[in-house]
C-alpha positions as CSV (number, residue, x, y, z in Angstrom):
1,M,-4.0,13.8,1.2
2,E,-5.9,15.1,4.3
3,Y,-6.2,12.6,7.1
4,Y,-8.7,12.8,9.8
5,Y,-10.5,10.4,12.1
6,S,-14.3,10.8,12.2
7,N,-15.0,9.3,15.6
8,K,-14.3,12.2,18.0
9,D,-15.1,10.0,21.0
10,E,-11.9,8.0,20.6
11,K,-8.9,9.1,22.7
12,P,-6.0,10.4,20.5
13,N,-2.5,9.1,20.8
14,K,0.1,11.4,22.4
15,K,2.8,10.1,20.1
16,G,4.9,12.6,18.2
17,T,6.6,12.4,14.9
18,A,10.0,12.5,16.6
19,L,9.4,8.9,17.6
20,L,9.0,7.8,14.0
21,K,11.8,6.2,12.2
22,L,12.6,6.7,8.5
23,K,13.2,4.1,5.8
24,V,14.3,5.1,2.3
25,C,13.6,2.3,-0.1
26,G,14.6,1.6,-3.7
27,M,18.2,2.5,-3.2
28,N,20.5,2.3,-6.2
29,K,22.2,5.2,-7.8
30,N,23.2,7.6,-5.0
31,T,23.3,5.3,-2.0
32,T,26.3,7.0,-0.3
33,E,24.6,10.4,-0.4
34,V,21.3,9.1,1.1
35,A,23.2,7.0,3.7
36,S,25.0,10.2,4.8
37,L,21.6,11.5,6.0
38,K,21.5,8.6,8.4
39,P,18.0,7.3,7.9
40,D,17.2,4.4,10.2
41,Y,16.8,2.0,7.3
42,L,17.8,1.7,3.6
43,G,15.9,-0.7,1.4
44,F,17.5,-2.5,-1.6
45,I,15.2,-4.2,-4.1
46,F,16.2,-7.7,-5.2
47,W,13.3,-8.3,-7.6
48,E,14.6,-8.2,-11.1
49,P,11.5,-6.7,-12.9
50,S,11.8,-3.5,-10.7
51,K,13.3,-0.4,-12.2
52,R,15.2,0.0,-8.9
53,Y,16.6,-3.5,-8.9
54,F,19.9,-3.6,-7.0
55,E,23.0,-5.5,-8.1
56,G,26.8,-5.0,-7.9
57,N,28.8,-3.6,-5.0
58,L,27.4,-1.9,-2.0
59,P,29.1,1.3,-0.9
60,S,30.1,1.8,2.8
61,I,27.1,2.6,4.9
62,P,27.1,3.9,8.5
63,H,26.7,1.1,11.1
64,S,23.6,2.8,12.5
65,V,21.7,2.5,9.2
66,K,20.1,-0.9,8.9
67,K,20.0,-2.6,5.5
68,V,16.7,-4.1,4.3
69,G,16.4,-6.5,1.4
70,V,13.2,-6.3,-0.6
71,F,12.0,-9.6,-2.2
72,V,9.0,-10.9,-4.1
73,D,8.4,-14.7,-3.8
74,A,12.1,-15.4,-3.7
75,T,13.5,-18.8,-2.6
76,I,14.9,-19.0,0.9
77,L,18.3,-19.9,-0.7
78,E,18.2,-16.7,-2.8
79,I,17.5,-14.6,0.3
80,A,20.2,-16.3,2.3
81,E,22.7,-15.5,-0.5
82,K,21.8,-11.8,-0.5
83,V,21.8,-11.6,3.3
84,K,25.4,-13.0,3.3
85,T,26.6,-10.9,0.4
86,Y,25.2,-7.5,1.5
87,G,24.9,-7.9,5.3
88,L,21.2,-7.5,5.4
89,L,19.6,-7.3,8.8
90,L,16.0,-7.3,7.7
91,V,14.0,-8.7,4.7
92,Q,10.8,-7.2,3.4
93,L,8.5,-9.7,1.7
94,H,6.2,-8.3,-1.0
95,G,4.9,-11.4,-2.6
96,K,2.6,-14.3,-1.7
97,E,4.8,-15.7,1.0
98,T,2.9,-17.8,3.5
99,P,3.3,-18.1,7.3
100,A,5.0,-21.4,6.8
101,Y,7.5,-19.8,4.5
102,C,8.2,-17.1,7.0
103,D,8.6,-19.7,9.7
104,E,11.1,-21.6,7.7
105,L,13.0,-18.4,6.8
106,K,13.3,-17.7,10.5
107,K,14.7,-21.1,11.2
108,V,17.3,-20.8,8.5
109,L,18.2,-17.2,9.3
110,P,17.2,-16.7,13.0
111,Q,19.1,-13.4,13.3
112,L,17.0,-11.9,10.5
113,K,14.0,-9.6,11.1
114,I,11.1,-10.2,8.8
115,I,8.8,-7.5,7.5
116,K,5.6,-8.9,5.8
117,V,4.0,-6.5,3.4
118,F,0.2,-6.1,2.9
119,S,-1.4,-4.0,0.2
120,I,-4.3,-1.9,1.4
121,A,-7.4,-1.2,-0.6
122,V,-10.7,0.3,0.5
123,N,-11.8,-2.8,2.3
124,F,-9.0,-4.7,4.1
125,D,-9.5,-7.8,6.2
126,F,-7.0,-7.6,9.1
127,N,-7.9,-11.2,10.0
128,Q,-5.4,-12.4,7.4
129,L,-2.6,-11.0,9.5
130,K,-3.3,-13.3,12.5
131,H,-1.4,-16.3,10.9
132,F,1.7,-14.2,10.6
133,E,1.8,-12.9,14.2
134,D,4.3,-15.5,15.4
135,V,6.5,-15.6,12.3
136,C,7.1,-11.9,11.4
137,D,8.7,-9.0,13.3
138,Y,6.9,-6.2,11.5
139,Y,4.1,-5.6,9.1
140,L,4.3,-3.0,6.3
141,F,1.2,-1.4,4.9
142,D,1.4,-0.2,1.3
143,S,-0.9,1.0,-1.4
144,K,-2.6,-1.7,-3.5
145,G,-1.6,-1.3,-7.1
146,K,-0.3,-3.0,-10.2
147,L,3.2,-3.4,-8.8
148,P,4.3,-5.2,-5.6
149,G,5.4,-1.8,-4.4
150,G,6.4,1.7,-5.5
151,N,3.0,2.5,-7.0
152,G,3.4,6.2,-6.0
153,Y,0.1,7.0,-4.3
154,V,-1.2,7.1,-0.7
155,F,-3.9,4.8,0.6
156,N,-6.6,5.9,3.0
157,W,-4.9,5.7,6.5
158,E,-8.4,5.7,8.0
159,V,-8.3,1.9,7.4
160,L,-5.6,1.5,10.1
161,K,-8.1,2.7,12.7
162,K,-9.2,-1.0,12.7
163,Y,-5.7,-2.4,13.2
164,P,-6.3,-5.1,15.9
165,Y,-2.7,-6.1,16.9
166,T,0.2,-4.8,18.8
167,K,3.0,-5.7,16.3
168,P,4.8,-2.6,15.1
169,Y,4.4,-1.6,11.5
170,F,5.9,0.4,8.6
171,L,3.6,2.9,6.8
172,S,4.3,3.1,3.1
173,G,2.7,4.0,-0.2
174,G,3.4,7.3,-2.1
175,I,4.5,9.3,0.9
176,G,6.2,12.6,0.1
177,L,6.9,16.0,1.5
178,E,3.3,17.0,1.0
179,E,2.2,14.3,3.5
180,I,4.0,15.8,6.4
181,E,1.0,17.5,7.9
182,S,-1.1,14.4,7.3
183,I,1.5,12.3,9.1
184,K,1.4,14.7,12.1
185,D,-2.4,14.3,12.2
186,F,-2.2,10.6,11.8
187,I,0.4,10.0,14.5
188,K,-1.8,11.8,17.1
189,A,-4.9,9.7,16.2
190,P,-6.2,6.3,17.3
191,G,-4.9,3.4,15.2
192,S,-1.4,4.9,14.8
193,Q,0.2,3.9,18.1
194,Y,2.0,0.9,16.6
195,C,3.3,2.8,13.6
196,E,7.0,2.8,14.0
197,V,8.5,3.6,10.6
198,I,7.6,5.9,7.7
199,D,8.8,4.3,4.4
200,V,9.5,6.5,1.4
201,N,10.6,5.9,-2.1
202,S,9.2,7.1,-5.4
203,K,8.0,10.6,-4.3
204,F,11.7,11.5,-3.5
205,E,13.1,10.4,-6.9
206,V,14.7,12.3,-9.7
207,E,14.4,9.0,-11.6
208,P,14.0,5.4,-10.5
209,G,16.8,4.7,-8.0
210,L,18.1,8.3,-7.9
211,K,16.9,10.1,-4.8
212,N,16.5,13.9,-4.3
213,I,18.8,14.5,-1.4
214,E,17.5,18.0,-0.5
215,E,13.9,16.8,-0.3
216,L,14.9,13.8,1.8
217,K,16.8,16.1,4.1
218,A,13.8,18.3,4.5
219,F,11.5,15.4,5.1
220,K,13.8,13.9,7.8
221,K,14.0,17.3,9.5
222,A,10.3,17.6,9.5
223,L,9.9,14.3,11.3
224,S,12.4,15.2,14.0
């Protein structure tokens, strides 16, 4: 994907890719090897229909790597149990969770950081985010598709030019090694200044849940 802004009158950001953090999602079959690369976040999917659904024991992970639990319309009790079992520091909500739900989750688990996911199509109304401003810590923008996540293709980042808030966000959706140059263009352009994390998954897989370590290593190096 080539990414450019059409309005040349806008002032570009001076942010560089070295300021971006990395999240590797859909962890399952080679967690230890991926964790050894020390990404900033590792995502574990706790939605049973997913091919990357995580269950069982979690191997030792460096303290610097934050564990994220990915949920789709789970009950607060279910999330609380996974947080306790796996030591999750963040939860990523991919379903139809409401602001009231997020508020209640914050009250039950005040130490938890909440990432609310929004799927981006050609026309996206950013007004729907305003009700989540006080109850979430981050947004995550993903490609709209048949699945709640992991659809494997990139949405048009030009949409984020209209992002009206200051809350930091994760950029997701089919990002792979071939997007490195597009990321470098994007991060210098208006609309990207609140992008904090690049979230990768399916483009770095040998099979669902099994990551390509060498390609992840190359991607991480390219961001540094």
